[in-house]
Structure formats: structure tokens, C-alpha cells
CHARMM internal coordinates of N, CA and C (Angstrom, degrees):
IC EDIT
DIST 1 N 1 CA 1.4816
DIST 1 CA 1 C 1.5517
ANGL 1 N 1 CA 1 C 109.38
DIST 1 C 2 N 1.2573
ANGL 1 CA 1 C 2 N 118.87
DIHE 1 N 1 CA 1 C 2 N 123.11
DIST 2 N 2 CA 1.4545
ANGL 1 C 2 N 2 CA 124.48
DIHE 1 CA 1 C 2 N 2 CA -175.62
DIST 2 CA 2 C 1.5618
ANGL 2 N 2 CA 2 C 105.87
DIHE 1 C 2 N 2 CA 2 C -115.28
DIST 2 C 3 N 1.3305
ANGL 2 CA 2 C 3 N 109.79
DIHE 2 N 2 CA 2 C 3 N 146.64
DIST 3 N 3 CA 1.5089
ANGL 2 C 3 N 3 CA 123.10
DIHE 2 CA 2 C 3 N 3 CA 176.38
DIST 3 CA 3 C 1.4175
ANGL 3 N 3 CA 3 C 110.40
DIHE 2 C 3 N 3 CA 3 C -109.21
DIST 3 C 4 N 1.2814
ANGL 3 CA 3 C 4 N 115.03
DIHE 3 N 3 CA 3 C 4 N 147.77
DIST 4 N 4 CA 1.5135
ANGL 3 C 4 N 4 CA 120.25
DIHE 3 CA 3 C 4 N 4 CA 174.82
DIST 4 CA 4 C 1.4312
ANGL 4 N 4 CA 4 C 111.35
DIHE 3 C 4 N 4 CA 4 C -68.16
DIST 4 C 5 N 1.1422
ANGL 4 CA 4 C 5 N 117.17
DIHE 4 N 4 CA 4 C 5 N 143.09
DIST 5 N 5 CA 1.5051
ANGL 4 C 5 N 5 CA 126.47
DIHE 4 CA 4 C 5 N 5 CA 173.21
DIST 5 CA 5 C 1.5311
ANGL 5 N 5 CA 5 C 109.29
DIHE 4 C 5 N 5 CA 5 C -68.44
DIST 5 C 6 N 1.2723
ANGL 5 CA 5 C 6 N 113.33
DIHE 5 N 5 CA 5 C 6 N 129.17
DIST 6 N 6 CA 1.5435
ANGL 5 C 6 N 6 CA 117.91
DIHE 5 CA 5 C 6 N 6 CA 174.11
DIST 6 CA 6 C 1.4085
ANGL 6 N 6 CA 6 C 110.90
DIHE 5 C 6 N 6 CA 6 C -94.62
DIST 6 C 7 N 1.2987
ANGL 6 CA 6 C 7 N 120.78
DIHE 6 N 6 CA 6 C 7 N 140.46
DIST 7 N 7 CA 1.5031
ANGL 6 C 7 N 7 CA 124.76
DIHE 6 CA 6 C 7 N 7 CA 176.22
DIST 7 CA 7 C 1.4582
ANGL 7 N 7 CA 7 C 112.00
DIHE 6 C 7 N 7 CA 7 C -61.29
DIST 7 C 8 N 1.3099
ANGL 7 CA 7 C 8 N 124.08
DIHE 7 N 7 CA 7 C 8 N 149.46
DIST 8 N 8 CA 1.3499
ANGL 7 C 8 N 8 CA 124.58
DIHE 7 CA 7 C 8 N 8 CA 176.29
DIST 8 CA 8 C 1.4441
ANGL 8 N 8 CA 8 C 116.59
DIHE 7 C 8 N 8 CA 8 C -76.85
DIST 8 C 9 N 1.3480
ANGL 8 CA 8 C 9 N 119.03
DIHE 8 N 8 CA 8 C 9 N 129.36
DIST 9 N 9 CA 1.5133
ANGL 8 C 9 N 9 CA 120.74
DIHE 8 CA 8 C 9 N 9 CA -176.71
DIST 9 CA 9 C 1.4748
ANGL 9 N 9 CA 9 C 105.44
DIHE 8 C 9 N 9 CA 9 C -108.19
DIST 9 C 10 N 1.2709
ANGL 9 CA 9 C 10 N 118.14
DIHE 9 N 9 CA 9 C 10 N 121.02
DIST 10 N 10 CA 1.4846
ANGL 9 C 10 N 10 CA 120.93
DIHE 9 CA 9 C 10 N 10 CA 174.24
DIST 10 CA 10 C 1.6197
ANGL 10 N 10 CA 10 C 109.00
DIHE 9 C 10 N 10 CA 10 C -67.44
DIST 10 C 11 N 1.2346
ANGL 10 CA 10 C 11 N 109.14
DIHE 10 N 10 CA 10 C 11 N 144.57
DIST 11 N 11 CA 1.5565
ANGL 10 C 11 N 11 CA 113.79
DIHE 10 CA 10 C 11 N 11 CA 174.82
DIST 11 CA 11 C 1.4337
ANGL 11 N 11 CA 11 C 114.65
DIHE 10 C 11 N 11 CA 11 C -64.79
DIST 11 C 12 N 1.1331
ANGL 11 CA 11 C 12 N 125.29
DIHE 11 N 11 CA 11 C 12 N 141.35
DIST 12 N 12 CA 1.4368
ANGL 11 C 12 N 12 CA 129.19
DIHE 11 CA 11 C 12 N 12 CA -175.04
DIST 12 CA 12 C 1.6475
ANGL 12 N 12 CA 12 C 105.09
DIHE 11 C 12 N 12 CA 12 C -102.22
DIST 12 C 13 N 1.2752
ANGL 12 CA 12 C 13 N 118.00
DIHE 12 N 12 CA 12 C 13 N 133.38
DIST 13 N 13 CA 1.4756
ANGL 12 C 13 N 13 CA 123.14
DIHE 12 CA 12 C 13 N 13 CA -176.58
DIST 13 CA 13 C 1.4213
ANGL 13 N 13 CA 13 C 107.05
DIHE 12 C 13 N 13 CA 13 C -75.08
DIST 13 C 14 N 1.3875
ANGL 13 CA 13 C 14 N 118.17
DIHE 13 N 13 CA 13 C 14 N 148.96
DIST 14 N 14 CA 1.4390
ANGL 13 C 14 N 14 CA 122.88
DIHE 13 CA 13 C 14 N 14 CA -176.68
DIST 14 CA 14 C 1.4188
ANGL 14 N 14 CA 14 C 119.12
DIHE 13 C 14 N 14 CA 14 C -59.33
DIST 14 C 15 N 1.3406
ANGL 14 CA 14 C 15 N 112.14
DIHE 14 N 14 CA 14 C 15 N -36.76
DIST 15 N 15 CA 1.4712
ANGL 14 C 15 N 15 CA 116.14
DIHE 14 CA 14 C 15 N 15 CA 180.00
DIST 15 CA 15 C 1.6691
ANGL 15 N 15 CA 15 C 107.94
DIHE 14 C 15 N 15 CA 15 C -116.83
DIST 15 C 16 N 1.2708
ANGL 15 CA 15 C 16 N 107.03
DIHE 15 N 15 CA 15 C 16 N 60.23
DIST 16 N 16 CA 1.5211
ANGL 15 C 16 N 16 CA 117.43
DIHE 15 CA 15 C 16 N 16 CA 176.61
DIST 16 CA 16 C 1.5146
ANGL 16 N 16 CA 16 C 106.28
DIHE 15 C 16 N 16 CA 16 C -70.94
DIST 16 C 17 N 1.2600
ANGL 16 CA 16 C 17 N 128.31
DIHE 16 N 16 CA 16 C 17 N -25.99
DIST 17 N 17 CA 1.3361
ANGL 16 C 17 N 17 CA 129.47
DIHE 16 CA 16 C 17 N 17 CA 179.30
DIST 17 CA 17 C 1.4498
ANGL 17 N 17 CA 17 C 116.19
DIHE 16 C 17 N 17 CA 17 C -77.39
DIST 17 C 18 N 1.3267
ANGL 17 CA 17 C 18 N 117.96
DIHE 17 N 17 CA 17 C 18 N -10.99
DIST 18 N 18 CA 1.4825
ANGL 17 C 18 N 18 CA 123.98
DIHE 17 CA 17 C 18 N 18 CA -177.97
DIST 18 CA 18 C 1.5165
ANGL 18 N 18 CA 18 C 112.36
DIHE 17 C 18 N 18 CA 18 C -84.64
DIST 18 C 19 N 1.3522
ANGL 18 CA 18 C 19 N 117.46
DIHE 18 N 18 CA 18 C 19 N -10.02
DIST 19 N 19 CA 1.4549
ANGL 18 C 19 N 19 CA 123.33
DIHE 18 CA 18 C 19 N 19 CA -176.75
DIST 19 CA 19 C 1.4874
ANGL 19 N 19 CA 19 C 116.90
DIHE 18 C 19 N 19 CA 19 C -77.59
DIST 19 C 20 N 1.4057
ANGL 19 CA 19 C 20 N 114.87
DIHE 19 N 19 CA 19 C 20 N -25.83
DIST 20 N 20 CA 1.4424
ANGL 19 C 20 N 20 CA 119.96
DIHE 19 CA 19 C 20 N 20 CA -179.39
DIST 20 CA 20 C 1.5877
ANGL 20 N 20 CA 20 C 106.96
DIHE 19 C 20 N 20 CA 20 C -119.84
DIST 20 C 21 N 1.2838
ANGL 20 CA 20 C 21 N 116.86
DIHE 20 N 20 CA 20 C 21 N 140.40
DIST 21 N 21 CA 1.4226
ANGL 20 C 21 N 21 CA 122.08
DIHE 20 CA 20 C 21 N 21 CA 175.36
DIST 21 CA 21 C 1.5542
ANGL 21 N 21 CA 21 C 116.42
DIHE 20 C 21 N 21 CA 21 C -55.40
DIST 21 C 22 N 1.4234
ANGL 21 CA 21 C 22 N 111.59
DIHE 21 N 21 CA 21 C 22 N -46.92
DIST 22 N 22 CA 1.3687
ANGL 21 C 22 N 22 CA 113.60
DIHE 21 CA 21 C 22 N 22 CA 178.64
DIST 22 CA 22 C 1.4165
ANGL 22 N 22 CA 22 C 118.56
DIHE 21 C 22 N 22 CA 22 C -65.40
DIST 22 C 23 N 1.3764
ANGL 22 CA 22 C 23 N 116.17
DIHE 22 N 22 CA 22 C 23 N -30.66
DIST 23 N 23 CA 1.5222
ANGL 22 C 23 N 23 CA 120.34
DIHE 22 CA 22 C 23 N 23 CA 176.43
DIST 23 CA 23 C 1.5632
ANGL 23 N 23 CA 23 C 106.93
DIHE 22 C 23 N 23 CA 23 C -72.30
DIST 23 C 24 N 1.2573
ANGL 23 CA 23 C 24 N 119.34
DIHE 23 N 23 CA 23 C 24 N -36.66
DIST 24 N 24 CA 1.4824
ANGL 23 C 24 N 24 CA 122.29
DIHE 23 CA 23 C 24 N 24 CA 179.57
DIST 24 CA 24 C 1.4500
ANGL 24 N 24 CA 24 C 109.49
DIHE 23 C 24 N 24 CA 24 C -61.85
DIST 24 C 25 N 1.3967
ANGL 24 CA 24 C 25 N 116.36
DIHE 24 N 24 CA 24 C 25 N -46.65
DIST 25 N 25 CA 1.5634
ANGL 24 C 25 N 25 CA 117.08
DIHE 24 CA 24 C 25 N 25 CA -179.93
DIST 25 CA 25 C 1.4647
ANGL 25 N 25 CA 25 C 113.72
DIHE 24 C 25 N 25 CA 25 C -66.79
DIST 25 C 26 N 1.3660
ANGL 25 CA 25 C 26 N 113.53
DIHE 25 N 25 CA 25 C 26 N -31.11
DIST 26 N 26 CA 1.4746
ANGL 25 C 26 N 26 CA 117.10
DIHE 25 CA 25 C 26 N 26 CA 178.72
DIST 26 CA 26 C 1.6830
ANGL 26 N 26 CA 26 C 110.12
DIHE 25 C 26 N 26 CA 26 C -65.43
DIST 26 C 27 N 1.2916
ANGL 26 CA 26 C 27 N 113.18
DIHE 26 N 26 CA 26 C 27 N -42.30
DIST 27 N 27 CA 1.3955
ANGL 26 C 27 N 27 CA 120.52
DIHE 26 CA 26 C 27 N 27 CA -178.25
DIST 27 CA 27 C 1.4915
ANGL 27 N 27 CA 27 C 109.56
DIHE 26 C 27 N 27 CA 27 C -70.12
DIST 27 C 28 N 1.3444
ANGL 27 CA 27 C 28 N 122.53
DIHE 27 N 27 CA 27 C 28 N -40.87
DIST 28 N 28 CA 1.4616
ANGL 27 C 28 N 28 CA 123.43
DIHE 27 CA 27 C 28 N 28 CA 170.12
DIST 28 CA 28 C 1.5008
ANGL 28 N 28 CA 28 C 117.03
DIHE 27 C 28 N 28 CA 28 C -55.85
DIST 28 C 29 N 1.3227
ANGL 28 CA 28 C 29 N 112.20
DIHE 28 N 28 CA 28 C 29 N -42.90
DIST 29 N 29 CA 1.4690
ANGL 28 C 29 N 29 CA 115.82
DIHE 28 CA 28 C 29 N 29 CA 178.52
DIST 29 CA 29 C 1.5397
ANGL 29 N 29 CA 29 C 111.65
DIHE 28 C 29 N 29 CA 29 C -69.90
DIST 29 C 30 N 1.3520
ANGL 29 CA 29 C 30 N 114.43
DIHE 29 N 29 CA 29 C 30 N -30.21
DIST 30 N 30 CA 1.4808
ANGL 29 C 30 N 30 CA 114.54
DIHE 29 CA 29 C 30 N 30 CA 175.58
DIST 30 CA 30 C 1.4888
ANGL 30 N 30 CA 30 C 115.47
DIHE 29 C 30 N 30 CA 30 C -69.96
DIST 30 C 31 N 1.3884
ANGL 30 CA 30 C 31 N 113.76
DIHE 30 N 30 CA 30 C 31 N -41.42
DIST 31 N 31 CA 1.4197
ANGL 30 C 31 N 31 CA 118.94
DIHE 30 CA 30 C 31 N 31 CA -178.84
DIST 31 CA 31 C 1.6475
ANGL 31 N 31 CA 31 C 110.73
DIHE 30 C 31 N 31 CA 31 C -68.39
DIST 31 C 32 N 1.3059
ANGL 31 CA 31 C 32 N 110.87
DIHE 31 N 31 CA 31 C 32 N -27.02
DIST 32 N 32 CA 1.4688
ANGL 31 C 32 N 32 CA 112.03
DIHE 31 CA 31 C 32 N 32 CA -179.17
DIST 32 CA 32 C 1.5922
ANGL 32 N 32 CA 32 C 109.91
DIHE 31 C 32 N 32 CA 32 C -66.90
DIST 32 C 33 N 1.2543
ANGL 32 CA 32 C 33 N 119.30
DIHE 32 N 32 CA 32 C 33 N -26.49
DIST 33 N 33 CA 1.4546
ANGL 32 C 33 N 33 CA 124.59
DIHE 32 CA 32 C 33 N 33 CA 178.27
DIST 33 CA 33 C 1.5970
ANGL 33 N 33 CA 33 C 106.65
DIHE 32 C 33 N 33 CA 33 C -56.15
DIST 33 C 34 N 1.1976
ANGL 33 CA 33 C 34 N 120.44
DIHE 33 N 33 CA 33 C 34 N -36.72
DIST 34 N 34 CA 1.5044
ANGL 33 C 34 N 34 CA 123.97
DIHE 33 CA 33 C 34 N 34 CA -178.78
DIST 34 CA 34 C 1.5873
ANGL 34 N 34 CA 34 C 109.41
DIHE 33 C 34 N 34 CA 34 C -60.68
DIST 34 C 35 N 1.2304
ANGL 34 CA 34 C 35 N 113.81
DIHE 34 N 34 CA 34 C 35 N -38.92
DIST 35 N 35 CA 1.5032
ANGL 34 C 35 N 35 CA 120.95
DIHE 34 CA 34 C 35 N 35 CA -172.95
DIST 35 CA 35 C 1.6636
ANGL 35 N 35 CA 35 C 105.76
DIHE 34 C 35 N 35 CA 35 C -78.72
DIST 35 C 36 N 1.2675
ANGL 35 CA 35 C 36 N 112.77
DIHE 35 N 35 CA 35 C 36 N -36.97
DIST 36 N 36 CA 1.5215
ANGL 35 C 36 N 36 CA 117.73
DIHE 35 CA 35 C 36 N 36 CA 179.17
DIST 36 CA 36 C 1.4327
ANGL 36 N 36 CA 36 C 105.95
DIHE 35 C 36 N 36 CA 36 C -69.37
DIST 36 C 37 N 1.3191
ANGL 36 CA 36 C 37 N 122.17
DIHE 36 N 36 CA 36 C 37 N -42.71
DIST 37 N 37 CA 1.4557
ANGL 36 C 37 N 37 CA 119.84
DIHE 36 CA 36 C 37 N 37 CA 178.63
DIST 37 CA 37 C 1.5293
ANGL 37 N 37 CA 37 C 113.69
DIHE 36 C 37 N 37 CA 37 C -64.24
DIST 37 C 38 N 1.3493
ANGL 37 CA 37 C 38 N 110.87
DIHE 37 N 37 CA 37 C 38 N -37.92
DIST 38 N 38 CA 1.5353
ANGL 37 C 38 N 38 CA 110.21
DIHE 37 CA 37 C 38 N 38 CA 176.03
DIST 38 CA 38 C 1.4638
ANGL 38 N 38 CA 38 C 115.84
DIHE 37 C 38 N 38 CA 38 C -65.04
DIST 38 C 39 N 1.3881
ANGL 38 CA 38 C 39 N 116.76
DIHE 38 N 38 CA 38 C 39 N -27.69
DIST 39 N 39 CA 1.4476
ANGL 38 C 39 N 39 CA 121.01
DIHE 38 CA 38 C 39 N 39 CA -174.01
DIST 39 CA 39 C 1.5561
ANGL 39 N 39 CA 39 C 101.69
DIHE 38 C 39 N 39 CA 39 C -76.13
DIST 39 C 40 N 1.3134
ANGL 39 CA 39 C 40 N 119.77
DIHE 39 N 39 CA 39 C 40 N -43.97
DIST 40 N 40 CA 1.3887
ANGL 39 C 40 N 40 CA 122.68
DIHE 39 CA 39 C 40 N 40 CA 177.29
DIST 40 CA 40 C 1.5436
ANGL 40 N 40 CA 40 C 117.21
DIHE 39 C 40 N 40 CA 40 C -55.08
DIST 40 C 41 N 1.3000
ANGL 40 CA 40 C 41 N 113.85
DIHE 40 N 40 CA 40 C 41 N -42.79
DIST 41 N 41 CA 1.4440
ANGL 40 C 41 N 41 CA 118.05
DIHE 40 CA 40 C 41 N 41 CA 172.01
DIST 41 CA 41 C 1.4400
ANGL 41 N 41 CA 41 C 115.36
DIHE 40 C 41 N 41 CA 41 C -64.61
DIST 41 C 42 N 1.2606
ANGL 41 CA 41 C 42 N 119.77
DIHE 41 N 41 CA 41 C 42 N -46.71
DIST 42 N 42 CA 1.4773
ANGL 41 C 42 N 42 CA 128.47
DIHE 41 CA 41 C 42 N 42 CA 174.35
DIST 42 CA 42 C 1.5567
ANGL 42 N 42 CA 42 C 107.94
DIHE 41 C 42 N 42 CA 42 C -53.91
DIST 42 C 43 N 1.2655
ANGL 42 CA 42 C 43 N 121.46
DIHE 42 N 42 CA 42 C 43 N -46.99
DIST 43 N 43 CA 1.3693
ANGL 42 C 43 N 43 CA 128.80
DIHE 42 CA 42 C 43 N 43 CA -172.86
DIST 43 CA 43 C 1.5438
ANGL 43 N 43 CA 43 C 106.52
DIHE 42 C 43 N 43 CA 43 C -70.02
DIST 43 C 44 N 1.2876
ANGL 43 CA 43 C 44 N 116.74
DIHE 43 N 43 CA 43 C 44 N -48.85
DIST 44 N 44 CA 1.5481
ANGL 43 C 44 N 44 CA 118.95
DIHE 43 CA 43 C 44 N 44 CA 174.45
DIST 44 CA 44 C 1.5082
ANGL 44 N 44 CA 44 C 111.80
DIHE 43 C 44 N 44 CA 44 C -56.31
DIST 44 C 45 N 1.3119
ANGL 44 CA 44 C 45 N 119.35
DIHE 44 N 44 CA 44 C 45 N -34.66
DIST 45 N 45 CA 1.5395
ANGL 44 C 45 N 45 CA 124.70
DIHE 44 CA 44 C 45 N 45 CA -176.65
DIST 45 CA 45 C 1.4860
ANGL 45 N 45 CA 45 C 101.11
DIHE 44 C 45 N 45 CA 45 C -67.20
DIST 45 C 46 N 1.3439
ANGL 45 CA 45 C 46 N 118.62
DIHE 45 N 45 CA 45 C 46 N -46.06
DIST 46 N 46 CA 1.4232
ANGL 45 C 46 N 46 CA 122.34
DIHE 45 CA 45 C 46 N 46 CA -170.38
DIST 46 CA 46 C 1.6166
ANGL 46 N 46 CA 46 C 106.66
DIHE 45 C 46 N 46 CA 46 C -64.82
DIST 46 C 47 N 1.2726
ANGL 46 CA 46 C 47 N 113.77
DIHE 46 N 46 CA 46 C 47 N -49.29
DIST 47 N 47 CA 1.5297
ANGL 46 C 47 N 47 CA 122.54
DIHE 46 CA 46 C 47 N 47 CA -176.45
DIST 47 CA 47 C 1.6118
ANGL 47 N 47 CA 47 C 107.73
DIHE 46 C 47 N 47 CA 47 C -59.60
DIST 47 C 48 N 1.2962
ANGL 47 CA 47 C 48 N 116.16
DIHE 47 N 47 CA 47 C 48 N -40.05
DIST 48 N 48 CA 1.4339
ANGL 47 C 48 N 48 CA 121.34
DIHE 47 CA 47 C 48 N 48 CA 176.54
DIST 48 CA 48 C 1.4728
ANGL 48 N 48 CA 48 C 107.85
DIHE 47 C 48 N 48 CA 48 C -65.78
DIST 48 C 49 N 1.3102
ANGL 48 CA 48 C 49 N 120.31
DIHE 48 N 48 CA 48 C 49 N -46.54
DIST 49 N 49 CA 1.4597
ANGL 48 C 49 N 49 CA 119.98
DIHE 48 CA 48 C 49 N 49 CA -176.67
DIST 49 CA 49 C 1.5860
ANGL 49 N 49 CA 49 C 112.53
DIHE 48 C 49 N 49 CA 49 C -60.52
DIST 49 C 50 N 1.3936
ANGL 49 CA 49 C 50 N 111.78
DIHE 49 N 49 CA 49 C 50 N -38.23
DIST 50 N 50 CA 1.3385
ANGL 49 C 50 N 50 CA 120.41
DIHE 49 CA 49 C 50 N 50 CA -177.30
DIST 50 CA 50 C 1.5961
ANGL 50 N 50 CA 50 C 108.57
DIHE 49 C 50 N 50 CA 50 C -71.37
DIST 50 C 51 N 1.2414
ANGL 50 CA 50 C 51 N 117.89
DIHE 50 N 50 CA 50 C 51 N -39.21
DIST 51 N 51 CA 1.4340
ANGL 50 C 51 N 51 CA 119.99
DIHE 50 CA 50 C 51 N 51 CA 175.82
DIST 51 CA 51 C 1.5272
ANGL 51 N 51 CA 51 C 115.40
DIHE 50 C 51 N 51 CA 51 C -70.37
DIST 51 C 52 N 1.3181
ANGL 51 CA 51 C 52 N 114.41
DIHE 51 N 51 CA 51 C 52 N -22.40
DIST 52 N 52 CA 1.4896
ANGL 51 C 52 N 52 CA 112.97
DIHE 51 CA 51 C 52 N 52 CA 169.97
DIST 52 CA 52 C 1.5957
ANGL 52 N 52 CA 52 C 122.20
DIHE 51 C 52 N 52 CA 52 C -70.02
DIST 52 C 53 N 1.3539
ANGL 52 CA 52 C 53 N 111.98
DIHE 52 N 52 CA 52 C 53 N -11.52
DIST 53 N 53 CA 1.3944
ANGL 52 C 53 N 53 CA 117.24
DIHE 52 CA 52 C 53 N 53 CA 178.41
DIST 53 CA 53 C 1.5987
ANGL 53 N 53 CA 53 C 111.24
DIHE 52 C 53 N 53 CA 53 C 120.12
DIST 53 C 54 N 1.2909
ANGL 53 CA 53 C 54 N 112.20
DIHE 53 N 53 CA 53 C 54 N 178.47
DIST 54 N 54 CA 1.4173
ANGL 53 C 54 N 54 CA 116.61
DIHE 53 CA 53 C 54 N 54 CA -175.23
DIST 54 CA 54 C 1.5581
ANGL 54 N 54 CA 54 C 114.33
DIHE 53 C 54 N 54 CA 54 C -73.09
DIST 54 C 55 N 1.1175
ANGL 54 CA 54 C 55 N 119.58
DIHE 54 N 54 CA 54 C 55 N -19.25
DIST 55 N 55 CA 1.4472
ANGL 54 C 55 N 55 CA 125.63
DIHE 54 CA 54 C 55 N 55 CA -174.97
DIST 55 CA 55 C 1.6428
ANGL 55 N 55 CA 55 C 112.46
DIHE 54 C 55 N 55 CA 55 C -69.41
DIST 55 C 56 N 1.2766
ANGL 55 CA 55 C 56 N 117.95
DIHE 55 N 55 CA 55 C 56 N -54.62
DIST 56 N 56 CA 1.4637
ANGL 55 C 56 N 56 CA 120.52
DIHE 55 CA 55 C 56 N 56 CA 178.71
DIST 56 CA 56 C 1.6599
ANGL 56 N 56 CA 56 C 113.13
DIHE 55 C 56 N 56 CA 56 C -67.46
DIST 56 C 57 N 1.3366
ANGL 56 CA 56 C 57 N 113.74
DIHE 56 N 56 CA 56 C 57 N -22.97
DIST 57 N 57 CA 1.4618
ANGL 56 C 57 N 57 CA 113.65
DIHE 56 CA 56 C 57 N 57 CA -169.45
DIST 57 CA 57 C 1.4987
ANGL 57 N 57 CA 57 C 111.68
DIHE 56 C 57 N 57 CA 57 C -90.04
DIST 57 C 58 N 1.4265
ANGL 57 CA 57 C 58 N 118.17
DIHE 57 N 57 CA 57 C 58 N 17.60
DIST 58 N 58 CA 1.2809
ANGL 57 C 58 N 58 CA 116.47
DIHE 57 CA 57 C 58 N 58 CA -179.25
DIST 58 CA 58 C 1.6376
ANGL 58 N 58 CA 58 C 111.59
DIHE 57 C 58 N 58 CA 58 C -64.49
DIST 58 C 59 N 1.3450
ANGL 58 CA 58 C 59 N 112.24
DIHE 58 N 58 CA 58 C 59 N -176.50
DIST 59 N 59 CA 1.5216
ANGL 58 C 59 N 59 CA 113.08
DIHE 58 CA 58 C 59 N 59 CA -177.65
DIST 59 CA 59 C 1.4715
ANGL 59 N 59 CA 59 C 114.67
DIHE 58 C 59 N 59 CA 59 C -72.32
DIST 59 C 60 N 1.2773
ANGL 59 CA 59 C 60 N 114.03
DIHE 59 N 59 CA 59 C 60 N -22.19
DIST 60 N 60 CA 1.4968
ANGL 59 C 60 N 60 CA 123.31
DIHE 59 CA 59 C 60 N 60 CA -179.80
DIST 60 CA 60 C 1.6391
ANGL 60 N 60 CA 60 C 112.57
DIHE 59 C 60 N 60 CA 60 C -59.58
DIST 60 C 61 N 1.3826
ANGL 60 CA 60 C 61 N 117.18
DIHE 60 N 60 CA 60 C 61 N -24.61
DIST 61 N 61 CA 1.4919
ANGL 60 C 61 N 61 CA 119.05
DIHE 60 CA 60 C 61 N 61 CA -179.32
DIST 61 CA 61 C 1.4490
ANGL 61 N 61 CA 61 C 111.54
DIHE 60 C 61 N 61 CA 61 C -69.49
DIST 61 C 62 N 1.4393
ANGL 61 CA 61 C 62 N 114.12
DIHE 61 N 61 CA 61 C 62 N -51.90
DIST 62 N 62 CA 1.4776
ANGL 61 C 62 N 62 CA 110.66
DIHE 61 CA 61 C 62 N 62 CA -177.51
DIST 62 CA 62 C 1.5602
ANGL 62 N 62 CA 62 C 117.40
DIHE 61 C 62 N 62 CA 62 C -90.18
DIST 62 C 63 N 1.3029
ANGL 62 CA 62 C 63 N 113.30
DIHE 62 N 62 CA 62 C 63 N -2.65
DIST 63 N 63 CA 1.4213
ANGL 62 C 63 N 63 CA 116.13
DIHE 62 CA 62 C 63 N 63 CA 174.61
DIST 63 CA 63 C 1.6072
ANGL 63 N 63 CA 63 C 119.21
DIHE 62 C 63 N 63 CA 63 C -105.56
DIST 63 C 64 N 1.2508
ANGL 63 CA 63 C 64 N 107.12
DIHE 63 N 63 CA 63 C 64 N 15.70
DIST 64 N 64 CA 1.5312
ANGL 63 C 64 N 64 CA 114.24
DIHE 63 CA 63 C 64 N 64 CA 177.93
DIST 64 CA 64 C 1.4928
ANGL 64 N 64 CA 64 C 105.26
DIHE 63 C 64 N 64 CA 64 C -68.16
DIST 64 C 65 N 1.2868
ANGL 64 CA 64 C 65 N 120.79
DIHE 64 N 64 CA 64 C 65 N 147.51
DIST 65 N 65 CA 1.3798
ANGL 64 C 65 N 65 CA 121.60
DIHE 64 CA 64 C 65 N 65 CA 179.29
DIST 65 CA 65 C 1.4257
ANGL 65 N 65 CA 65 C 123.61
DIHE 64 C 65 N 65 CA 65 C -61.25
DIST 65 C 66 N 1.4564
ANGL 65 CA 65 C 66 N 116.13
DIHE 65 N 65 CA 65 C 66 N -21.75
DIST 66 N 66 CA 1.4376
ANGL 65 C 66 N 66 CA 121.30
DIHE 65 CA 65 C 66 N 66 CA 170.73
DIST 66 CA 66 C 1.5048
ANGL 66 N 66 CA 66 C 116.26
DIHE 65 C 66 N 66 CA 66 C -72.16
DIST 66 C 67 N 1.4548
ANGL 66 CA 66 C 67 N 116.07
DIHE 66 N 66 CA 66 C 67 N -22.61
DIST 67 N 67 CA 1.3875
ANGL 66 C 67 N 67 CA 120.39
DIHE 66 CA 66 C 67 N 67 CA -178.13
DIST 67 CA 67 C 1.5473
ANGL 67 N 67 CA 67 C 119.15
DIHE 66 C 67 N 67 CA 67 C -105.10
DIST 67 C 68 N 1.3145
ANGL 67 CA 67 C 68 N 110.09
DIHE 67 N 67 CA 67 C 68 N -5.13
DIST 68 N 68 CA 1.4472
ANGL 67 C 68 N 68 CA 117.07
DIHE 67 CA 67 C 68 N 68 CA -174.60
DIST 68 CA 68 C 1.4564
ANGL 68 N 68 CA 68 C 106.50
DIHE 67 C 68 N 68 CA 68 C -68.57
DIST 68 C 69 N 1.3540
ANGL 68 CA 68 C 69 N 119.00
DIHE 68 N 68 CA 68 C 69 N -55.28
DIST 69 N 69 CA 1.4086
ANGL 68 C 69 N 69 CA 125.42
DIHE 68 CA 68 C 69 N 69 CA 173.13
DIST 69 CA 69 C 1.5320
ANGL 69 N 69 CA 69 C 120.40
DIHE 68 C 69 N 69 CA 69 C -46.87
DIST 69 C 70 N 1.4371
ANGL 69 CA 69 C 70 N 109.36
DIHE 69 N 69 CA 69 C 70 N -27.22
DIST 70 N 70 CA 1.3706
ANGL 69 C 70 N 70 CA 112.29
DIHE 69 CA 69 C 70 N 70 CA -176.01
DIST 70 CA 70 C 1.5429
ANGL 70 N 70 CA 70 C 117.30
DIHE 69 C 70 N 70 CA 70 C -78.85
DIST 70 C 71 N 1.3141
ANGL 70 CA 70 C 71 N 108.85
DIHE 70 N 70 CA 70 C 71 N -17.61
DIST 71 N 71 CA 1.5475
ANGL 70 C 71 N 71 CA 116.12
DIHE 70 CA 70 C 71 N 71 CA 179.72
DIST 71 CA 71 C 1.3669
ANGL 71 N 71 CA 71 C 113.26
DIHE 70 C 71 N 71 CA 71 C -86.22
END
COOR INIT
IC SEED 1 N 1 CA 1 C
IC BUILD
């Protein structure tokens, strides 16, 4: 039984994108989408809390220890 020889693939450095400015700008743009998505989720949670009435929108919702570091 013979197997076909695979072509050699050179290893790619982990920070290959840091070598060129255009690649770096592309990666920064892509990573910023994570922060935009987090902001949208946080904003929707606040809108939901406001829509639920005055009780859940107290200062304790956004000042909880688990959420302070997120802001």
C-alpha cells in the first residue's frame, strides 16, 4: 500500500501579520469587532433592564462586582 507524497508546508510564524503594516491594520480592525460586539450585548442588556421597569434598573445592576471590571 503506497500513499501519495504530500508537499512540504513551511511553518508559519505566530505573528506573521505583524510584518507588514497593512496586515497589522487588518488584524487591529478585526480584533476591534470583539469590543464592538461586547458593547452591543451590554447595551442590549441595559435596554432590557430599563424595559423591565424601575426595579431592576437600580444602581446595583451595573455596580455588581462581576460587572464592574467589564466596564
